[in-house]
N, C-alpha and C positions, 0 to 999 in steps of 0.2 A: 244235639245237646242244648238244653235250655236252662236258664237260671233266673232267679229273681234279683232285680237290681232296682232299688228305689220304688218298689211296688209295680214296676212295669216288666213285661216279658221281653226278654232279649234272646236271640238265637245266634249261636256261634258256628261259623263255617270256616275252618282253618283258623286264621288269626283275625278274621273279620267278624265284627259284631253287628247284627241286624236287629231292628225293632220288629214288632209283630207285623206291621203293615208292609215293611220292606220284604220280610221273609215271605209273606203271602204273595206279593207281586212277583218275586223270584220263582216261587213254586208255580204260580199261574203261567208265567212265561215259559218255564221248562215244560210244563204239562202241554201247552199249546205247541211248542216246538216238537216234542216227541210224538204228539198226536198226529201232526201233519208232516213229519219228516219223510215219510215214504209216499206221500201223495203224488209228487212229481214223478217218481220212479214208476209208480203203478200205471201211469198213463202211457209209458213207453212200452208198446206191445207190438208183436209181430202180426202183420196182416198180409196175406197172400195177394200180390198185385193183381192176379187174374180175377180175383173176386170183386175188385172195386175199380179197376182202370180199363179203359177201352183197349182193344187188341192193338190198334195202330199206335197208341201211346206206349204200350209195353214194348212193341218192336222198336220204337224210337229210343227208348231208355236202354234197351239191350245193345244198342250201338256203343254205349259208354260203359255199361256194367252188366254182368250176367252172373247169376247164382250167388249173389252177395246180399246182405241186408243193407238196405238203403234208408237213411234217416232223412225225412223231409220236415224241416223246422216249420213252426208256426210263423205267420206274418208278424212283424214287429209290433203291430197294433194289438195283438192278442196277448202279449206278455203283461204280467202283473208287476206292480212295483214291489220292491223288497218289503217283506213283513206284512203284506196285505192279507195273505192267507193265514198266517200263524197268529196274527194279532199283535206282533211285536212292534210294528209301526205305531199302532194306536196306543200301546202302553208307553212308548217313548214320548209320544206327543202329549199324553196326559201328564207324565212326569215333568216334561219341560214346561208345560203350562203351570203346573204347581210351583216350579222353581221361579218362573217369571212373576207369578202372583206373590209369592213370599218375598221376592226381592223388592217389588213395588210397595210391599207392606213393611219396609224397613229392615228386613233380614240382611245381614252382611254376606259378602261373597264367601268368607271363611266359614260362617255358620252353615250356609247352604252346602258347601263342599263336605263338611262333616256329616250333616244330616242325610245327604243323598249319596255319600260315599263316592264322590267324584273329585277330580282335581279342581283347584281354583281356576285354572285356565279353561276347563270344560264349562264350568259354571259361567264364566265371563262370556264364552261363545254363545251360551244359551240366552243369558239375560240381555246381551247387547245385540243379538240378531234381530232383524226386523220382521220375523215371522209372527203372524197372529193366529197360531194354532192352538 
């Protein structure tokens, strides 16, 4: 649903009103999430151990488990940070940078909370944190 209000476009979702830029960012985030939601699952696939492991290693593993699917996790160094695939991390960093910039340019905590649809406590955490992202 969209309506005209003071010459600007606003979008209503439930009881929340978003301006056009916020609605676009929400749409973009949802698009990226849905686009990438099955990527992690698609990588989990069955591979017959006899095709990739040496016979001695298979015999050693069979001492512990036989005829079952075995999950071998990646090393911890291969894991990616939250949001790095979907772009969610980058969107939050951009939003937080915009909030810090607006705060430095004399916007109040209350104004920023209304503009970004966040609580005043969340705005305080963002503007008073020492991150330079």
